[in-house]
DOMI-300333 format. One line per 3 residues: number of its first residue (from 1); their letters; for each residue x, y, z of C-alpha. Coordinates in steps of 0.001 Angstrom, whole numbers. Example, Ala and Ser with C-alpha at 12.3 -4.5 7.8 and 13.67 -1.06 7.14 Angstrom:
1> AS> 12300/-4500/7800 ~ 13670/-1060/7140
This chain:
1> MSS> 19881/4757/-7416 ~ 20762/4528/-11069 ~ 24103/5664/-12380
4> ATT> 22650/8397/-14594 ~ 25048/11056/-15745 ~ 25207/14352/-13892
7> ASP> 25942/16322/-17043 ~ 23470/18958/-18201 ~ 21104/17871/-20976
10> ITE> 22190/18955/-24438 ~ 18995/18661/-26491 ~ 15405/19820/-26099
13> RET> 14222/16224/-26016 ~ 16654/15354/-23229 ~ 15588/18449/-21313
16> LLQ> 11931/17445/-21584 ~ 12520/13831/-20601 ~ 14527/14912/-17536
19> NRW> 11780/17225/-16302 ~ 10929/15866/-12887 ~ 7239/16799/-13192
22> LIL> 6914/14744/-16395 ~ 8605/11822/-14648 ~ 6203/12244/-11716
25> VAG> 3216/12203/-14100 ~ 4516/8988/-15692 ~ 4645/7402/-12233
28> IVC> 1084/8550/-11537 ~ -140/6997/-14805 ~ 1503/3699/-13816
31> MIA> -290/3829/-10480 ~ -3646/4554/-12156 ~ -3205/1491/-14347
34> IAN> -2704/-892/-11378 ~ -5391/614/-9121 ~ -8113/-1879/-10058
37> YQY> -6071/-4807/-8804 ~ -6899/-3636/-5276 ~ -9825/-1233/-5482
40> GWT> -11802/-3102/-8138 ~ -11418/-6431/-6353 ~ -14611/-6165/-4303
43> LFV> -16683/-6269/-7534 ~ -15422/-9775/-8287 ~ -15910/-11327/-4828
46> TPL> -19579/-12379/-5176 ~ -19357/-13764/-8755 ~ -16145/-15606/-7848
49> QKA> -17820/-17102/-4768 ~ -20666/-18426/-6907 ~ -18494/-19673/-9767
52> LHA> -15951/-21435/-7538 ~ -18627/-22790/-5156 ~ -17057/-21277/-2028
55> NSA> -19104/-21695/1157 ~ -18515/-18053/2117 ~ -16590/-14950/1042
58> API> -13668/-15815/3341 ~ -11937/-18309/963 ~ -12287/-15814/-1907
61> QVA> -10836/-13002/209 ~ -7720/-15121/745 ~ -6810/-14202/-2850
64> FSV> -6922/-10544/-1851 ~ -4640/-11243/1118 ~ -2205/-13160/-1099
67> FVL> -2183/-10245/-3528 ~ -1460/-7675/-819 ~ 1150/-9865/883
70> LET> 3148/-10274/-2311 ~ 2494/-6692/-3420 ~ 4061/-5492/-177
73> WLV> 6498/-8051/1242 ~ 8533/-8310/-1971 ~ 8849/-4529/-2360
76> PFE> 12094/-4301/-305 ~ 13819/-6705/-2722 ~ 12222/-4989/-5720
79> GWL> 13291/-1610/-4310 ~ 16867/-2873/-4057 ~ 16711/-3843/-7743
82> VDK> 15340/-392/-8624 ~ 18030/1411/-6623 ~ 20633/-710/-8412
85> FGP> 19328/-887/-11994 ~ 16915/2039/-12341 ~ 13119/2215/-12555
88> RNL> 12287/1944/-16261 ~ 12881/-1737/-17001 ~ 11605/-2887/-13609
91> VLI> 8260/-1110/-14040 ~ 7928/-2342/-17621 ~ 8320/-5946/-16442
94> GGI> 6004/-5296/-13485 ~ 3243/-4061/-15796 ~ 3434/-7202/-17931
97> VAG> 3387/-9491/-14875 ~ 478/-7645/-13226 ~ -1583/-7745/-16428
100> AGW> -877/-11457/-16847 ~ -2116/-12065/-13307 ~ -5523/-10576/-14042
103> YFS> -5695/-12420/-17365 ~ -5096/-15794/-15689 ~ -7527/-14903/-12869
106> GSA> -10210/-14912/-15555 ~ -9453/-18517/-16468 ~ -9120/-19855/-12898
109> TSL> -11399/-22850/-12233 ~ -10351/-23497/-8617 ~ -9389/-21501/-5552
112> TQL> -5750/-22563/-5896 ~ -5595/-21332/-9492 ~ -7194/-18049/-8415
115> YLA> -4674/-17635/-5602 ~ -1743/-18287/-7933 ~ -3030/-15896/-10593
118> YAL> -3771/-13094/-8156 ~ -380/-13696/-6540 ~ 1155/-12955/-9944
121> SGV> -749/-9665/-10036 ~ 577/-8883/-6549 ~ 4194/-9335/-7626
124> GAG> 3756/-7087/-10670 ~ 1739/-4422/-8869 ~ 4323/-4318/-6076
127> VVY> 7096/-3542/-8562 ~ 5077/-716/-10103 ~ 3885/715/-6788
130> GTS> 7186/670/-4913 ~ 9153/2053/-7841 ~ 6742/4893/-8600
133> VGN> 6556/6106/-4986 ~ 10299/5756/-4372 ~ 11136/7617/-7567
136> GLK> 8876/10492/-6501 ~ 10657/10734/-3139 ~ 14023/11002/-4880
139> WFP> 13001/13683/-7373 ~ 11147/15857/-4812 ~ 13107/16241/-1555
142> DRR> 11641/19754/-1317 ~ 8004/18637/-1761 ~ 8169/15115/-429
145> GLA> 4683/14942/1057 ~ 3028/16397/-2051 ~ 4999/14179/-4457
148> AGL> 4254/11008/-2491 ~ 609/12076/-2224 ~ 235/12770/-5949
151> TAM> 1839/9452/-6851 ~ -305/7557/-4367 ~ -3340/9472/-5664
154> GFG> -3044/7558/-8914 ~ -3400/4273/-7062 ~ -6245/5556/-4898
157> AGA> -8311/7354/-7537 ~ -7258/5324/-10547 ~ -10217/2963/-10249
160> ALT> -12823/5752/-9947 ~ -13619/6032/-13656 ~ -13452/2292/-14268
163> VMP> -15831/1041/-11565 ~ -18944/1462/-13732 ~ -17551/-121/-16934
166> IQS> -16016/-3015/-14987 ~ -19229/-3690/-13072 ~ -21248/-3412/-16280
169> MIT> -18917/-5799/-18085 ~ -19111/-8312/-15220 ~ -22913/-8181/-15463
172> HSG> -23127/-8544/-19237 ~ -19998/-10503/-20198 ~ -19026/-12287/-16993
175> YQA> -16149/-11739/-14614 ~ -13864/-14023/-16662 ~ -13872/-11807/-19766
178> TFQ> -13609/-8719/-17563 ~ -10463/-9994/-15856 ~ -8836/-10900/-19153
181> QWG> -9618/-7804/-21216 ~ -8865/-5319/-18447 ~ -5683/-7197/-17558
184> IMQ> -4358/-6695/-21090 ~ -5343/-3002/-21190 ~ -3897/-2141/-17793
187> GFV> -623/-3938/-18468 ~ -245/-2094/-21791 ~ -687/1328/-20138
190> VVI> 2014/560/-17558 ~ 4460/-524/-20273 ~ 4014/2744/-22196
193> AAL> 4269/4964/-19105 ~ 7367/3097/-17890 ~ 9318/4373/-20901
196> FLK> 9301/7889/-19375 ~ 10689/6865/-15974 ~ 14258/7440/-14802
199> APP> 16107/8049/-11539 ~ 17768/11393/-10745 ~ 21541/11642/-11311
202> KGW> 23799/10928/-8354 ~ 23937/13943/-6052 ~ 21165/15782/-7913
205> LPR> 19133/18401/-6028 ~ 16415/20801/-7220 ~ 17527/24365/-7888
208> TWT> 15492/25716/-4991 ~ 16893/23311/-2398 ~ 18817/24999/422
211> LEA> 18820/23000/3616 ~ 20379/25805/5667 ~ 17589/28247/4792
214> AAN> 14844/25816/5699 ~ 13273/26697/9005 ~ 9809/25190/8803
217> EVR> 8552/22308/10908 ~ 9163/19635/8278 ~ 12733/20588/7371
220> KRQ> 13691/20535/11044 ~ 12624/16871/11070 ~ 14703/15877/8027
223> TAL> 17962/14018/8526 ~ 21226/14939/6805 ~ 22165/11245/6638
226> DFT> 21405/8305/4375 ~ 20408/5118/6217 ~ 20771/1682/4697
229> PGE> 17807/-661/5314 ~ 19743/-2499/8021 ~ 20621/740/9794
232> MAS> 17032/1910/9520 ~ 15683/-1356/10955 ~ 17825/-922/14065
235> TKQ> 16056/2332/15021 ~ 13044/2657/17291 ~ 11541/5255/14963
238> FWV> 11167/2716/12158 ~ 9313/197/14325 ~ 6968/2846/15727
241> LYV> 6151/3768/12123 ~ 5681/82/11249 ~ 3231/-546/14072
244> MMT> 1285/2625/13258 ~ 1020/1800/9544 ~ -110/-1768/10290
247> MVA> -2861/-564/12627 ~ -4261/2033/10227 ~ -3940/-169/7135
250> TGG> -6000/-2895/8836 ~ -9175/-812/8893 ~ -8626/584/5420
253> LMA> -8035/-2798/3797 ~ -11089/-4245/5522 ~ -13201/-1434/4098
256> TAQ> -11649/-1888/650 ~ -12185/-5640/470 ~ -15399/-5983/2469
259> IGP> -17480/-2994/1423 ~ -19263/-4990/-1295 ~ -20213/-8009/863
262> MAA> -21056/-5683/3776 ~ -23398/-3576/1642 ~ -25059/-6763/369
265> SFK> -25567/-8088/3910 ~ -27375/-4869/4877 ~ -29320/-4942/1557
268> VDK> -28286/-1448/450 ~ -25972/-2462/-2401 ~ -28574/-2415/-5215
271> FPV> -30596/572/-3997 ~ -30669/3315/-6715 ~ -28969/6586/-5767
274> SFL> -29100/9808/-7803 ~ -26601/12677/-7796 ~ -26308/15505/-10348
277> WIQ> -28659/13722/-12765 ~ -26592/10543/-12535 ~ -28231/7418/-11181
280> MTA> -26471/4228/-10159 ~ -26696/1602/-7456 ~ -25544/2569/-3962
283> LTF> -22575/180/-4104 ~ -21374/1467/-7479 ~ -21822/5056/-6307
286> ALS> -19961/4324/-3075 ~ -17050/2657/-4885 ~ -16742/5518/-7365
289> ANN> -16897/8146/-4610 ~ -14500/6161/-2446 ~ -11901/5951/-5181
292> VIN> -12119/9682/-5917 ~ -11820/10617/-2239 ~ -9177/7932/-1745
295> GLC> -7068/9579/-4421 ~ -7643/13260/-3672 ~ -6956/12918/52
298> RPF> -3422/11658/-547 ~ -1915/14828/-2063 ~ -4121/16905/259
301> WGW> -2764/15295/3430 ~ 736/15255/1936 ~ 484/18999/1302
304> VSD> -824/19563/4833 ~ 2061/17547/6282 ~ 4577/19644/4318
307> HIG> 3298/22640/6303 ~ 2363/21450/9807 ~ 4552/18351/10137
310> RER> 4044/14641/9478 ~ 3196/13584/13023 ~ 519/16229/13637
313> TMS> -1073/15372/10298 ~ -1056/11646/11130 ~ -2820/12227/14446
316> LAF> -5499/14389/12838 ~ -6132/12055/9896 ~ -6122/8810/11895
319> GLE> -8487/10278/14483 ~ -10906/11263/11715 ~ -10606/7783/10212
322> GLA> -11712/6117/13456 ~ -14688/8478/13662 ~ -15599/7806/10022
325> ITL> -15651/4021/10427 ~ -17784/4367/13556 ~ -20312/6499/11671
328> LIL> -20270/4084/8696 ~ -21257/1105/10850 ~ -23881/3098/12774
331> SLQ> -25410/4387/9529 ~ -25919/787/8366 ~ -26943/-815/11641
334> IFK> -29340/1894/12812 ~ -30610/3677/9707 ~ -29867/1175/6900
337> SPI> -29702/4218/4640 ~ -28082/3839/1196 ~ -27377/7600/1081
340> LFV> -25610/7558/4449 ~ -23753/4420/3356 ~ -22325/6276/338
343> IMS> -21401/9389/2359 ~ -19860/7590/5334 ~ -17875/5127/3242
346> AFS> -16354/8068/1320 ~ -15571/9754/4641 ~ -13808/6560/5754
349> FFG> -11534/6583/2716 ~ -10737/10258/3271 ~ -9185/9394/6623
352> WAE> -7131/6266/5892 ~ -5594/6470/2445 ~ -3203/9264/3445
355> IFS> -916/6640/4978 ~ 427/6174/1459 ~ 1624/9772/1321
358> LFP> 2527/10451/4968 ~ 4544/7306/5675 ~ 6754/7368/2552
361> ATI> 7415/11075/3126 ~ 8367/10355/6745 ~ 10703/7555/5664
364> GDF> 12446/10007/3336 ~ 12642/12623/6103 ~ 13981/10262/8770
367> FGR> 16265/8008/6744 ~ 17397/9986/3685 ~ 16709/9653/-19
370> KYA> 19586/7535/-1353 ~ 17876/4290/-287 ~ 14364/5756/-231
373> TTN> 12816/3146/-2542 ~ 14222/190/-606 ~ 13584/1732/2817
376> YGF> 9961/2529/2055 ~ 9640/-974/656 ~ 10405/-2369/4102
379> LYT> 7821/-120/5741 ~ 5291/-913/3001 ~ 5291/-4555/4140
382> AKG> 3126/-3305/7022 ~ 273/-3214/4526 ~ 881/-6908/3843
385> TAS> 860/-7650/7549 ~ -2480/-5859/7849 ~ -3930/-7808/4910
388> VFV> -3788/-11034/6932 ~ -6740/-9723/8951 ~ -9026/-9273/5904
391> PIG> -10233/-12905/5467 ~ -10280/-13264/9257 ~ -12651/-10290/9283
394> SAL> -14953/-12094/6831 ~ -14990/-15184/9054 ~ -15708/-13124/12182
397> AAG> -18505/-11213/10470 ~ -20257/-14436/9428 ~ -19266/-16739/12301
400> KAF> -17645/-19238/9902 ~ -14798/-21686/10415 ~ -11411/-20313/9372
403> DFR> -8064/-22044/8865 ~ -5460/-20131/10897 ~ -2473/-22408/10121
406> ADV> -980/-20100/7490 ~ -1449/-17060/9713 ~ 432/-18726/12572
409> LLL> 3346/-19622/10284 ~ 3484/-16108/8854 ~ 3393/-14638/12351
412> IGA> 6287/-16835/13524 ~ 8383/-15816/10512 ~ 7650/-12117/11029
415> LLI> 8481/-12335/14749 ~ 11818/-14001/14008 ~ 12748/-11157/11665
418> FFT> 11595/-8593/14237 ~ 13705/-10307/16903 ~ 16805/-10448/14701
421> LFL> 16644/-6903/13358 ~ 15362/-4991/16365 ~ 14547/-6805/19596
424> APT> 17864/-8631/20084 ~ 20302/-5772/19308 ~ 18392/-2759/20698
427> VMH> 16181/-4023/23534 ~ 17902/-7199/24766 ~ 21412/-5919/23856
430> LSL> 22403/-9269/22392 ~ 25331/-9310/19985 ~ 24273/-11699/17227
433> GTT> 27050/-12933/14977 ~ 26736/-12815/11215 ~ 26210/-16585/10970
436> TRY> 23531/-16532/13682 ~ 21657/-13709/11947 ~ 21753/-15509/8594
439> VLF> 20460/-18704/10211 ~ 17598/-16810/11894 ~ 16737/-15073/8619
442> AVA> 16769/-18424/6799 ~ 14468/-20031/9380 ~ 12153/-16998/9211
445> GIF> 12132/-17273/5422 ~ 11120/-20940/5635 ~ 8191/-20107/7920
448> LLY> 7097/-17215/5688 ~ 7363/-19263/2492 ~ 5529/-22200/4087
451> GLV> 2797/-19831/5269 ~ 2395/-18292/1810 ~ 2267/-21692/89
454> LTV> -261/-22946/2643 ~ -2339/-19832/1994 ~ -2388/-20536/-1731
457> IPT> -2825/-24323/-1368 ~ -4985/-24801/1761 ~ -5104/-28596/1258
460> MWA> -1348/-28843/1786 ~ -100/-30797/4835 ~ 891/-28874/7953
463> PFA> 2288/-30224/11255 ~ -712/-28920/13190 ~ -4424/-28219/12713
466> LKP> -6099/-24961/13633 ~ -9517/-24397/12091 ~ -11888/-23131/14772
469> VAP> -15299/-21609/14113 ~ -14862/-17870/14480 ~ -17261/-16122/16871
472> NVG> -20020/-14265/15082 ~ -19288/-10652/16048 ~ -20945/-9114/12987
475> WGG> -19653/-6219/10952 ~ -19893/-3931/13962 ~ -17492/-6078/15982
478> VFA> -15027/-6418/13116 ~ -14828/-2709/12410 ~ -14727/-1834/16118
481> VAV> -11245/-3364/16128 ~ -10289/-1141/13190 ~ -11553/1945/15063
484> VFD> -9445/1087/18118 ~ -6385/618/15876 ~ -6952/4005/14206
487> WCA> -7261/5894/17467 ~ -4236/4116/18946 ~ -2198/5124/15872
490> AIF> -3350/8738/16297 ~ -2140/8689/19912 ~ 1165/7078/18893
493> GYF> 1767/9757/16280 ~ 1217/12732/18557 ~ 2541/11533/21902
496> ILR> 5310/9106/20879 ~ 6612/9633/17332 ~ 6456/13453/17516
499> RMA> 8565/13440/20678 ~ 11246/11118/19282 ~ 14404/12713/17904
502> IPA> 15117/12075/14230 ~ 17628/9231/13706 ~ 21164/10569/13607
505> AGM> 23870/8725/15528 ~ 26485/6583/13897 ~ 25436/6919/10255
508> RPS> 27488/8172/7339 ~ 26819/11616/5790 ~ 24269/11850/3028
511> VGR> 25468/11807/-559 ~ 22403/13798/-1537 ~ 23297/16897/535
514> ETV> 26340/17945/-1432 ~ 27321/21612/-1378 ~ 27395/21809/-5182
517> PAA> 24544/19713/-6568 ~ 24384/18365/-10072 ~ 22599/20346/-12756
520> APA> 18868/20316/-12156 ~ 16374/19559/-14911 ~ 13627/22059/-15596
523> D> 11319/22491/-12635
């Protein structure tokens, strides 16, 4: 958290710039500007495959996985920087880096160059995303679900209005010019919006905040403690949340990255669809509708969770998501209807994107707000873990050979971290010394770094070979796994997470629950 003064503002300008709603809006604008890096990606897959002479979509989708891995797995470190130095400068730098990534993606002439450029976008987008969500959690302890949902809405719906112009520009000017021009524009918007960001003063609370008077379901599940990331990682609640987020994100990321190739394989992508006197192709319509629904559902589910509780909302939303994906596949396999494709794909996004409002709000509830940005950054890496399955999904859908070497290395690194942080101290009751923990973390880091480099440079040497031909299970088989994950997460939320006590024992009292809070800016 930044070291902002707790004194009351003395000028009208200072009062305006400390208004938490204005700061929230600035975070939303930043999220809108980076939305295309993820949700516009599917438009570039086919032209990139042709231009780079890839034998299938799977090698192209590796760039998407690299983007998501770096967008998520670096967020804990970036969150630590934000908590230490404040959000403004970090987001400004992140916007420049993300824009540069798209610009260089337009000049990539090989898969390795594409991977490196899109990795750059992932680093920048991760800074912007993690900072914007974490800042919202800090300014809105009283409306945590809504604030997280509104911020995440920018990332979900931000690409809705730009799908048509981006697709049109790809058609008429080529994907290279589209990458470069939109990269510059999006980076510029983030830089301007970043100037309005700031962290709340130490000990600040909104005027309406009274913990003692809160009797609703959500407030009963909010801790009065502030957990450091290490303390959080030693709790069972965190790892239940991590597993749940990974399972649900898997299906959502598959839909995000694969909806274009999937629509093309069923030959519904170019079918004209009309709605309210507007006509566009089924794929363009679906992407526009998906982004709108993707955005609107986040504050909606966040608002619902503020009233009925996070866990109940998770179970309801994840159950609907599994049903939506099932109906999406059936609508394509049985009816091959472009209209049903548009409707069911939108329904799918309505059920999954709420993870980006529910999980950050739950992290704030369970582990406090002082380290909210960093703590959510650790949970957000679950999205990166899920992204590993995206190119594997492409290979399974087409029955193509896929190089699993990088995935094995990444898995080993992740398991070592899981063992060191959670399994050894809490399940096996092993007392690991400081030196032992640092050695295990270093070894895990080597595996993770090696896996990432091997992902970006697939021709690099590795001590083993693992490139089997994936079984051809079709799109139905791939998304059946996502459905099972969604329904398992729904069961976890209602029958496991809801019955777990909030973390409490052995942690220091929260700084943010002081009896006399600092002066609050205008609400």
